C-alpha positions as CSV (number, residue, x, y, z in Angstrom):
1,X,81.2,15.6,-86.6
2,X,83.5,14.4,-84.3
3,X,86.5,16.0,-86.0
4,X,84.5,19.4,-85.0
5,X,83.8,18.5,-81.9
6,X,87.7,17.6,-81.5
7,X,88.8,21.1,-82.7
8,X,86.2,22.4,-80.9
9,X,87.8,20.9,-77.7
10,X,91.4,21.2,-78.7
11,X,90.6,25.4,-79.2
12,X,88.8,26.0,-76.1
13,X,91.6,24.2,-74.4
14,X,94.1,26.5,-76.3
15,X,92.2,29.6,-74.8
16,X,92.3,27.9,-71.5
17,X,96.0,27.9,-72.2
18,X,96.5,31.3,-73.1
19,X,96.0,32.6,-69.9
20,X,98.3,30.4,-68.3
21,X,101.2,32.5,-66.6
22,X,103.9,32.3,-64.2
23,X,104.5,34.9,-61.1
24,X,107.9,36.4,-61.8
25,X,108.0,38.8,-58.5
26,X,109.0,42.4,-58.0
27,X,110.7,43.6,-54.5
28,X,109.5,47.4,-54.0
29,X,111.5,49.6,-51.7
30,X,109.4,53.1,-50.6
31,X,110.9,55.7,-48.8
32,X,108.0,58.2,-46.7
33,X,108.9,60.7,-44.9
34,X,107.6,60.9,-41.4
35,X,109.5,64.5,-41.1
36,X,110.5,67.6,-42.6
37,X,111.4,71.0,-41.7
38,X,112.3,74.5,-43.0
39,X,116.1,74.2,-43.4
40,X,116.8,77.7,-41.8
41,X,113.7,78.2,-39.0
42,X,113.7,74.2,-38.3
43,X,109.6,75.0,-38.5
44,X,107.9,71.9,-39.3
45,X,106.4,71.1,-42.8
46,X,102.8,70.3,-42.9
47,X,100.7,68.7,-45.5
48,X,102.5,67.0,-48.9
49,X,105.9,66.2,-46.7
50,X,108.1,67.1,-49.9
51,X,110.7,63.2,-50.8
52,X,109.3,60.7,-51.6
53,X,111.1,57.5,-53.7
54,X,110.5,54.0,-54.4
55,X,112.7,51.8,-55.9
56,X,111.1,49.2,-58.3
57,X,113.5,46.0,-58.3
58,X,113.2,42.3,-60.2
59,X,113.6,40.2,-57.4
60,X,116.2,37.7,-58.2
61,X,117.4,33.9,-57.2
62,X,120.2,35.3,-55.0
63,X,119.1,37.6,-52.5
64,X,120.8,40.8,-53.4
65,X,123.1,42.6,-50.5
66,X,123.4,45.8,-52.6
67,X,121.8,48.1,-55.3
68,X,124.0,50.9,-56.6
69,X,122.5,53.5,-59.0
70,X,124.9,55.7,-60.8
71,X,123.6,57.4,-63.8
72,X,123.6,60.6,-65.9
73,X,121.5,61.8,-68.8
74,X,119.3,64.2,-70.2
75,X,116.4,62.3,-71.4
76,X,116.9,58.8,-73.4
77,X,119.6,56.9,-73.1
78,X,121.4,57.7,-70.2
79,X,124.4,57.0,-69.4
80,X,125.4,54.4,-66.0
81,X,128.1,53.4,-64.8
82,X,129.2,50.6,-62.4
83,X,132.9,50.2,-61.6
84,X,134.1,52.9,-64.6
85,X,132.3,51.0,-67.4
86,X,129.2,51.6,-69.1
87,X,126.3,49.0,-68.0
88,X,122.5,48.8,-67.8
89,X,121.9,48.1,-64.3
90,X,120.6,44.9,-63.6
91,X,117.0,44.0,-62.3
92,X,116.2,47.9,-62.2
93,X,112.2,48.5,-63.6
94,X,112.1,52.1,-61.9
95,X,112.8,54.5,-59.5
96,X,110.8,57.4,-58.8
97,X,111.9,60.0,-56.8
98,X,108.5,62.3,-56.2
99,X,109.9,66.3,-54.5
100,X,108.5,69.5,-53.6
101,X,105.0,70.2,-52.3
102,X,101.5,72.0,-53.9
103,X,102.3,73.4,-57.4
104,X,106.1,72.3,-57.0
105,X,105.3,68.4,-56.2
106,X,107.6,66.7,-59.3
107,X,107.9,63.2,-59.8
108,X,111.1,61.7,-61.7
109,X,110.8,57.9,-63.4
110,X,114.4,56.7,-63.6
111,X,114.3,53.3,-65.9
112,X,117.5,51.6,-67.6
113,X,116.8,53.7,-70.9
114,X,115.5,57.0,-69.7
115,X,116.7,59.0,-66.8
116,X,116.8,63.3,-66.6
117,X,119.4,64.4,-63.8
118,X,122.2,62.6,-61.9
119,X,121.5,59.6,-59.6
120,X,124.8,58.3,-57.3
121,X,124.4,55.7,-54.1
122,X,123.5,52.4,-53.2
123,X,121.2,50.7,-51.3
124,X,122.6,47.7,-48.7
125,X,120.0,44.7,-47.6
126,X,120.3,42.7,-45.1
127,X,119.2,38.8,-44.9
128,X,115.9,39.3,-44.7
129,X,115.8,42.0,-47.8
130,X,115.3,45.1,-46.0
131,X,116.8,48.1,-46.4
132,X,119.8,47.9,-43.7
133,X,121.9,51.1,-44.8
134,X,121.3,54.0,-47.6
135,X,123.9,56.6,-49.4
136,X,121.6,58.3,-52.5
137,X,121.8,61.8,-53.7
138,X,120.3,62.8,-57.0
139,X,120.2,66.2,-58.8
140,X,117.0,66.7,-61.1
141,X,115.8,69.7,-63.3
142,X,114.7,71.9,-60.6
143,X,115.3,69.7,-57.1
144,X,117.8,68.1,-55.8
145,X,117.9,65.2,-52.8
146,X,120.8,63.6,-50.4
147,X,119.5,60.8,-48.4
148,X,121.8,58.8,-46.0
149,X,121.1,56.0,-43.0
150,X,121.3,53.2,-41.2
151,X,119.1,50.5,-40.9
152,X,115.4,50.8,-42.7
153,X,115.8,54.8,-41.1
154,X,117.0,57.7,-43.4
155,X,117.3,61.6,-43.5
156,X,119.1,64.3,-45.7
157,X,117.8,67.5,-47.5
158,X,115.5,68.5,-50.4
159,X,115.4,71.1,-52.5
160,X,117.1,73.4,-54.8
161,X,114.0,75.9,-56.0
162,X,112.1,78.4,-54.3
163,X,108.5,76.7,-53.5
164,X,109.7,73.4,-53.3
165,X,109.5,73.4,-49.3
166,X,106.3,75.5,-48.3
167,X,107.7,76.9,-45.2
168,X,110.9,78.1,-46.7
169,X,110.6,80.6,-50.1
170,X,114.0,81.8,-50.1
171,X,115.7,78.5,-50.7
172,X,113.1,76.0,-51.4
173,X,115.2,73.4,-48.8
174,X,114.3,71.3,-46.2
175,X,115.8,68.6,-44.0
176,X,113.9,65.4,-44.2
177,X,113.9,61.9,-42.1
178,X,111.6,59.0,-42.8
179,X,112.1,55.4,-43.7
180,X,112.3,52.4,-46.1
181,X,109.5,50.0,-46.3
182,X,109.5,46.8,-48.5
183,X,106.5,45.1,-50.3
184,X,106.5,41.8,-53.0
185,X,104.4,42.5,-56.4
186,X,103.8,39.3,-58.0
187,X,103.6,39.8,-62.2
188,X,102.0,37.6,-64.4
189,X,104.4,36.6,-67.1
190,X,102.6,34.3,-70.1
191,X,104.2,30.7,-69.7
192,X,106.2,29.7,-73.0
193,X,105.2,26.0,-72.2
194,X,102.0,26.7,-73.4
195,X,103.0,27.6,-77.3
196,X,104.7,24.4,-76.9
197,X,101.4,22.7,-75.1
198,X,99.5,24.1,-78.2
199,X,101.9,22.8,-80.7
200,X,101.5,19.7,-79.1
201,X,97.6,19.8,-79.5
202,X,97.4,20.9,-83.1
203,X,99.9,18.1,-84.2
204,X,98.2,15.7,-82.5
205,X,94.9,16.1,-84.3
206,X,96.4,16.8,-87.8
207,X,98.0,12.6,-87.2
208,X,94.4,11.6,-85.6
209,X,92.7,13.0,-88.9
210,X,95.3,11.6,-90.8
211,X,94.3,8.2,-89.7
212,X,91.1,8.3,-90.0
213,X,91.2,9.2,-93.7
214,X,93.6,6.2,-94.4
215,X,91.1,3.9,-92.6
216,X,87.8,5.0,-94.8
217,X,90.2,4.7,-97.9
218,X,91.1,1.1,-97.0
219,X,87.5,0.3,-96.0
220,X,86.3,2.1,-99.2
221,X,88.9,-0.3,-100.8
């Protein structure tokens, strides 16, 4: 009975330990358009504004001063470069670029293993971790976007297909301006020590059982 009780207690502890996790921070930078206008007439775009960008980056022990992303691809296995060499962008979880309005709205999700188009540029960061300057260009299957700026503010152009800018059916090009925001998201990561603790508990249970069996045999003798 004691053995069964001990076993049940160990299994309960293992279930609790199995949920143990450490928190890994992801830093998310989001560009939100606050004004968009027809590139020809300068008429303001109303409703859904035609550009938003989200960088989802893994946090680092040493604060970043820059995140550069230069790559091209037609789907899986894109080619990313840094200083002329092919490389996987360190710390990149994803970049989501949404362009267009209404029925022409499209979102492109860029990951280390997926890119349909070309992206070039960088974000610089200050000591507080906020965007300090922007230089980005993106060209996708339908739309393209260019964004530059100093501080958290940035401006540029988006378009390339008729209808992506609701007020410019001829060229589909808008001027945009907006700003970057920064948030930190904690992601639960399984704790490696959980397996060590569970293994130690099972070993201890087996050793205790052996001692009881040996004690019983000695008493019987």
